[in-house]
N, C-alpha and C positions, 0 to 999 in steps of 0.2 A: 253753120248749118242751112241744109236746103230746105226751101218749101216743098208742100207737097209734088207742083207742077215741076220739078226736076226730079225727081226720086219716079221709080219705078210704080206699081199698083203692088206689087210684089214680087219678093227674089227670095231666090235658096243661096243661103251662103258660102262662101267658100271655104266650111269648117265646120264639122263635126264634134259630136259627143258622144260617148258611150250610151246606149240606150239602155242596154241589157243592164247595166249597172244601174242607173238613173231608175228604172222601172224597179230592179229589185230592191234598191234602199226604199223607194217608196211606199209599197206594200212592208217593207220590213220595222220602217217608223209608224208605221198606221197609218201613213195620209189616207189612206181609203176610207178613214171613218168619215164621213160627210159631216158628220157634227161639230166636228173642228172646223170646219166652212163656214165660219161667221161675219166675212168680211163685208159682208153689207147687212150688216146687223145693227142694230141701235145703240146697243153697247151698257157703257153705263153710262148717260147720257155725256158723251167726251162729243166734244163738237169736230175734230180733226178728220178729216175726209166729208163734212158730212153736204158740202154742196156736191161737191163730186158726185156723190154716192145720192144724194136724191135726185142728182139728173139720170146720171144711170140705171136706176130703175125703172125709168119710164119705158126702156129698152129691155132690160133682162128680165121684168116680169111678166107669165103671162099673161093671158087676157082675165082669165077666172082671178089671179090673182090681183090686179091693176084694179080689177072691178070691185073686190071687197076693199081694197084699199083706197078709193075714189074721193076725194076731198079732203084726205090728212095730208096735211102738211109735210109731215117727216113721215117717208113710208120704211118700209124697215123689209128685206130683199125675202125673196119665198123658196118652193123648192124646184124650180125648174133650171136656176142658173144661183151658183157658188162660188165662193172664192176665200179661199185659206192665203191670209197678207202674210209674206214673209218676210216686209220689209217694215219698220214704225219712224214716224215723224220725227226729225230730228230738231231736237226743241235749242239746240245750239246755233242756229243761225240766223235766229230771229230775237235771242234774248230781249230786253227793254225795251221793245220795239211797240208802238199803236197801231193796230189795224185793225179794218171792220167787222164785227162779230158775225160770225156764219150766219147767225139765226138770223140776225137783221136784212139778211138779201133774202132768207126763208119768206118772210113777211111781206118781204118789199114786192117780190118779181114773184109772177107764175116760173112753174119749171121750165117753160119751154123759152119765157125770156133770158133764166137765166143759162141755159143750154147757148142762147146763142150771145151771152155774154162771157161764155166760158174762157177764150181769148183774152179777156182784162182781165178775171179774174184772174187769173193764173202769170199775169205780167206784174212783174213788181217796181214796173213804173208807171203803173196807173192807178188810178184814185178807187180805183174799186177791188183793188188788191186782196186776195185774202191767204198767207202762207200756209194752211191749214188744208185749202184747196187744192195747192201747187204740187202737181203728184211728185215732181225734181226734189220736194224736200223732203220723201220720205225714203232716204237711204240708210238709213241702219238695219244691219240682219235683225230679224229677229232669234228666238230659240228653237225655231223650228227649221232653221239653214245651220245643216251638220249635215255628214258625210261629204259624197259626192257634187251636192246640191251648190255647197259652197264652190268647189273647183269651177261646177258651172256656170254660177253667177261668174265667178273670176278669170274663166277662158271671155266671156262676154265681155269682161272690162277690157280685158286685153285687145280684143280681134274689132269692136265695134266701138265701146264707151262709158260712160260713165254707169251704173246699174242702178236706177232709183227703187219704184215702186214696184215691185214684185209680187207675184202670186200665185199657187194652182188654183187654175178655174176648172168647172167641174158644169158641164150642158148636160141636162140628166136626158135621155131617150125620148125619142118625139119632141122636144121641145126647140126653142130657136132662140136666137138674139136678133131682136127687130134692129132692122135700119136705122143707120145711125153715124155721125161723123164728131170724132174726138178732137183736141187740138191743133194747129198746123205741125207740120214735122219739123221747124225751125225750133221749135220749142222743146220737144224731145221724142225718139220716134218708140212702136212697139215692134220687141224681138217675143216671136211663138216657138218653142218647141213639144211638138206633140207627143206625147207621153202615154197615153191610152185613147185609141181609135177604133171605129171602123168604117168601113167603105162608104157605107150612108152617111156619115157627116163631110159637110162641104163649107169651106169658107169664102165668100165673095166681096168683091170689092168693085165698086160702078165709077171710072174716072169718067172724062168729059166724052173720051168717044166712045169707050169700049167698058166691057163687064167680066171680068174673069170669075169663075165659080167653079174650085179645084178643091180636090180631096188632100190633105195632107195627113201621110203616112208617117207613123212613130216608130221611124228608119235613123234617129238621130240627125236629122236634115233641121239644119234651123235656120229659122224664116223672118222675112221682113215684112210687114204688112202695112201698105201707107193707109193708117189710120185718119189723116186730114182727108181722106174721100169718101163717099157713103163705103160702108160694108155691113155686111152682117153674118151670122153661121146657123147654120141648121142640123141639127142632129137626128136625119129619121130613120137610123138603126136602134137597135133595140138593147145597145149598152150605154154608158156612160162615157163620156167625153170627155179628156182631162187635160191640158195645156200646160206648160210651165210659160207663163207672161211678162216681159221685163219691161219697162220705162227707162229709156236710152238714151241720155245726151251723148250725141255724138253718132255718126253713120258713116264712120271706116268700114271697108270691106261690101259696102251696100255695091259700089260703082262695080267692083270685081267680083259678084256672085257669080255661081255656077250657072242660074237660071235667072232671069228675069223677066218677067211679065211685065209691059209697058203699055200707056195708055194709046194704044195701034191694033191692029187685027194681026201683031205678031209679035213673038219672044224669041229671044236673045240669048 
């Protein structure tokens, strides 16, 4: 697995999916019901994903939502950005082992300190490791994975690598995901498939030398976005934007991509 500087900032991979079938089943299964998108909710007091969720909310909540939840140790997802989780935590991987409790770190560190420690929190060899915060451990498909969605995930497994934490993510009209950095690409990468979008929705990535801000059309293309660099999303349109997003352990097909936006002033 290569680190961020050895991969493009963005890439359109060399295979496509049947976007019309994907979209039709999305509506047929009722996945445009945004009340199902509870991936950033606190739920029933479960600790799974608690650390990562708390860090991400700093970037996913809009300014009003952040102000409303100011000072809260454990925040909750708002209306700007929502996720429907498609995979769940694999409890079989760490049965019988003792690790830090996520709430212990939330008590000990400020949110931005946690963000800087995310690499350690997600490293099994580090004393700060918390399995529930490691997206690589969310690799069991849940009840929402049915129909063509399973085929899409299998296709990514075949062409890129092992599919772990996956979700449908909706960004509401007029909202944005603030600039942020996730774990480095040698741990896992992000694969995006735009499902519902509009021309006024863009994704941005900032490398050491270059900044790209691109509209990703819902045409069946499969995209790699380098989450190891600062990245963001803006939906300046009047309709929601929905992406299928998968965290993947593997980097096959990236070097052979149709198009690659590298950290320079040109792409090929």
